C-alpha positions in Angstrom: 89.1 116.8 135.8 90.9 113.0 136.8 94.0 112.8 134.3 96.3 109.7 134.0 100.1 111.2 133.4 103.7 111.1 133.7 106.2 114.2 135.3 108.5 112.4 132.6 109.5 108.9 130.7 109.5 106.6 133.0 108.7 102.8 134.0 104.5 101.9 134.4 104.7 102.6 138.0 105.2 106.2 136.8 102.3 107.2 136.1 100.6 109.7 138.3 96.2 109.7 138.6 95.5 112.5 140.4 93.2 115.6 139.4 94.9 118.8 136.5 93.4 122.3 136.0 90.3 120.6 133.2 91.5 122.5 129.4 89.4 124.3 126.9 89.6 124.6 123.7 91.5 126.8 121.4 90.2 127.8 117.9 89.7 124.6 115.9 89.8 122.8 118.8 86.5 120.5 120.7 86.8 119.8 123.8 85.5 116.3 124.6 83.8 114.3 128.0 85.9 110.9 128.0 83.4 107.7 128.2 86.3 105.1 126.7 89.6 105.6 126.1 92.1 102.3 124.5 95.8 101.6 125.0 97.6 101.4 122.3 101.7 100.3 122.3 102.6 103.6 121.5 101.6 104.3 124.1 103.3 102.2 126.1 106.8 103.4 123.8 105.9 107.1 124.2 105.3 106.5 128.4 108.6 105.1 128.4 110.9 107.0 126.1 111.9 103.8 123.7 110.3 106.3 121.7 111.4 109.3 121.6 109.1 113.2 121.6 109.0 116.6 123.5 106.6 115.4 125.8 104.2 118.9 127.7 104.8 118.7 131.8 102.3 117.2 133.3 101.4 115.1 130.3 98.9 113.0 129.6 98.9 109.0 128.3 97.2 108.2 125.0 96.4 108.2 122.0 92.4 107.2 121.2 89.6 108.5 122.4 85.6 108.5 122.6 83.0 110.9 124.2 80.6 113.4 124.0 81.0 117.2 122.9 81.6 120.1 125.6 82.2 122.5 123.9 83.3 123.6 120.5 86.6 126.3 119.6 86.0 129.4 117.6 86.5 128.4 113.9 85.0 124.7 114.4 81.7 124.0 112.8 81.0 120.6 112.0 80.4 119.7 115.6 78.4 120.6 118.5 77.7 120.0 122.0 75.9 117.2 122.5 77.7 115.1 119.9 79.8 111.8 120.1 82.5 111.9 119.0 85.1 109.2 118.3 89.8 109.8 117.0 93.3 108.9 117.8 96.2 110.7 117.4 96.5 112.4 120.7 98.9 112.6 122.7 101.6 112.9 119.9 104.2 114.9 118.3 103.8 117.7 121.0 100.0 117.3 122.0 98.7 116.2 124.9 96.4 113.1 125.4 93.4 111.4 126.5 93.3 109.2 129.9 91.5 112.2 131.0 88.5 113.0 131.9 88.1 115.8 129.7 90.5 116.1 126.6 91.1 118.8 124.2 90.8 117.4 120.5 92.1 119.0 117.7 88.3 118.6 115.4 90.6 117.1 112.1 91.3 113.7 114.4 87.5 113.2 115.1 84.8 111.8 113.2 81.4 111.4 115.1 80.2 107.8 116.2 77.1 106.3 114.6 74.2 105.6 116.9 74.2 102.8 118.1 77.5 101.8 118.8 78.7 102.3 122.0 82.0 104.7 123.2 83.5 101.4 124.4 83.7 100.2 120.6 84.3 103.6 119.2 87.9 104.1 121.6 88.5 100.4 121.2 88.8 100.3 116.4 90.6 103.9 117.0 93.8 103.6 116.0 93.7 99.5 115.3 90.7 100.2 112.4 92.3 103.3 110.8 96.4 101.0 111.5 94.0 98.4 109.8 92.9 100.1 106.7 95.8 101.9 106.2 97.4 98.8 105.7 95.0 97.0 103.4 93.8 99.6 101.4 95.8 101.7 100.6 99.5 100.5 101.0 98.8 96.5 100.6 95.6 97.4 97.7 93.2 94.2 98.4 91.4 93.9 96.5 88.3 91.2 96.7 88.7 87.6 96.1 92.4 88.3 97.0 93.6 85.4 99.7 94.3 87.2 103.0 97.4 85.6 105.3 96.5 87.5 108.9 99.9 86.5 111.5 98.6 87.4 115.2 94.6 87.6 113.9 93.7 87.5 117.5 95.2 90.2 118.5 93.9 94.3 118.4 95.7 95.2 115.2 95.7 91.7 113.3 91.3 90.9 114.7 90.6 94.7 112.3 92.6 93.0 109.7 90.7 90.3 109.5 87.3 92.0 109.6 88.4 94.1 106.5 89.8 92.1 104.8 86.7 90.0 104.6 84.3 93.4 104.0 86.3 94.1 100.7 85.6 90.5 100.0 88.8 88.4 100.3 89.3 84.9 102.0 90.9 84.9 105.1 93.6 82.5 106.6 94.2 83.5 110.5 97.4 82.7 112.6 96.8 82.8 116.5 98.6 80.4 119.6 95.6 78.6 120.6 92.7 77.0 120.6 90.9 80.1 122.6 92.4 82.8 120.1 91.8 80.4 116.8 87.6 80.0 117.7 88.1 83.9 117.7 89.0 84.6 114.6 87.1 82.2 113.1 84.2 83.8 115.3 85.5 87.7 113.5 84.6 85.5 110.0 88.1 84.1 109.1 87.6 81.0 106.9 90.5 79.2 108.6 92.2 79.6 111.7 95.6 77.6 112.1 97.5 77.2 115.6 101.0 77.9 115.6 101.2 76.2 118.9 100.0 72.6 117.2 99.4 72.8 113.5 102.6 72.7 110.4 101.8 77.4 109.8 102.7 77.0 106.6 101.8 73.5 105.7 98.4 74.4 107.0 99.7 77.8 104.9 100.2 75.8 101.1 96.6 74.1 101.4 94.7 76.8 101.8 96.3 79.1 99.0 98.4 76.5 97.0 99.8 79.8 95.0 100.4 81.2 97.7 98.8 84.3 99.8 97.3 88.0 97.6 98.5 89.9 101.2 100.5 88.7 104.1 99.9 90.9 108.0 102.7 91.1 110.0 101.6 92.0 113.9 104.8 90.0 115.4 107.4 92.9 116.1 110.5 90.4 115.0 109.7 89.3 111.0 110.6 85.9 109.6 111.3 86.8 105.6 112.4 82.9 104.9 109.3 82.1 106.7 106.9 84.0 105.3 108.4 85.2 101.5 108.0 81.6 100.2 104.4 81.8 101.4 103.4 85.2 98.8 102.3 84.2 96.0 104.0 85.7 92.5 103.0 89.8 92.9 102.4 89.1 96.7 102.1 91.8 99.6 103.8 91.7 102.6 102.9 94.3 104.7 104.8 95.2 108.5 103.3 97.6 111.1 105.9 96.7 114.5 109.2 95.8 115.2 111.2 99.3 115.6 114.2 97.8 116.7 114.6 94.0 114.7 116.7 93.7 111.7 115.4 90.1 110.7 118.1 88.2 107.9 115.9 89.0 104.1 115.9 86.7 101.4 116.0 89.1 98.5 116.5 86.8 95.8 113.4 84.8 96.7 111.6 87.9 96.7 112.5 90.0 93.6 112.3 87.0 91.9 108.2 86.8 92.3 107.3 90.2 91.4 106.4 91.4 95.4 105.8 94.0 96.9 106.8 95.1 101.4 105.5 97.9 102.7 106.9 98.9 106.0 104.0 102.5 107.6 103.0 103.9 110.4 99.7 105.3 110.7 101.2 108.9 112.3 102.5 109.6 109.0 99.3 110.2 107.6 97.5 113.0 107.2 94.1 114.1 108.9 92.0 113.8 105.3 94.0 110.4 104.5 92.7 108.9 108.4 89.6 110.7 107.7 88.7 108.6 104.2 89.7 105.4 106.8 86.7 106.6 109.4 84.6 106.7 107.2 84.7 103.2 106.2 85.6 102.9 110.0 81.9 104.5 110.3 79.5 102.7 107.5 80.7 98.8 108.9 80.8 99.6 112.8 76.5 100.8 111.9 76.6 97.5 110.0 77.9 94.6 112.2 80.8 94.7 110.0 83.2 95.2 112.3 83.1 94.9 115.8 85.7 95.5 118.5 87.9 92.9 120.2 88.0 94.2 123.6 89.9 91.7 126.1 88.8 93.9 129.0 87.5 97.0 130.1 89.5 99.3 133.6 89.0 101.8 135.5 91.7 104.7 134.4 92.6 104.5 137.8 93.7 102.0 136.5 96.4 102.8 133.9 99.6 101.7 135.1 98.1 98.0 135.7 97.0 98.6 131.9 100.0 99.8 130.7 102.0 97.3 132.7 99.7 94.4 131.0 100.2 96.1 127.7 103.5 95.6 128.3 104.5 92.5 129.4 102.3 90.7 126.1 104.1 93.1 122.8 107.1 93.2 124.7 107.4 89.9 126.5 104.3 88.0 124.4 102.9 86.8 127.7 99.4 85.9 125.8 97.1 87.0 128.6 96.0 89.2 126.5 93.8 89.0 122.9 92.7 92.3 121.7 92.4 95.9 123.0 92.1 96.5 127.0 89.1 99.8 127.2 90.2 102.3 130.3 86.8 104.2 131.1 86.8 107.3 133.5 
């Protein structure tokens, strides 16, 4: 089978696209004929060795997958050959990734793809959807009628946060850079959107939510707490999902006197049952058309190295040339 893999951590150019032996499902595993995968920042961190993990050699990249069940191993009762499935959590903690024509996945990390939902949509929604769901509902406990500010509403995770917050009945204000990204936020359902390049974001937030926002979701790697904390309402919650090396100043006084909460989390810390609860809502919203994938571009899997370079340029160097997910197809 063809696969995109590395022999050891390195730059995007270290990715090889060549033949590897096809895997065989072990007990509890499902062999998936891969139809689409998505690129995530965590994929680039693992490939570069920034996030140290014990990797098999060769190591196939990729967390997200959508495809068709080819075979099932012993003790797998919930799937059968021909089922369309999607999932995430591969390429982590010693597990092989998904950037290949075939992937063996533990059945606990797979979910059936709803009828009418494309493989590209399922793959592009996998990691970002589970992340958004965990942060909004398990951590921030967003409620109908509350106000949510999404700083980075046109990006991979941010665009899903916008849609899920609206599905929960919240009022949503999104922040993005440039007219096209602002328009995307509005298209995805945000009640209002602010262009940080040309507008006074704090002034717009205060006009939208005079008493402050109930939930502030920060997608940037360098959070600015001195900007964010004044925008929170009493008992407001702020969610962090990025910034491993960030060490910003934190205004303790203004934060605690308003009874605010700060939630930092990574989806990989959550168990399969916890993530399955997220997937059930994601499937329901995908089937209903309430949740749409935010796909920037679709490329052949053979271009995995170029895709990693593009993702890295935008995540680390703020190139601004990507708004949404990169999907790869074998």
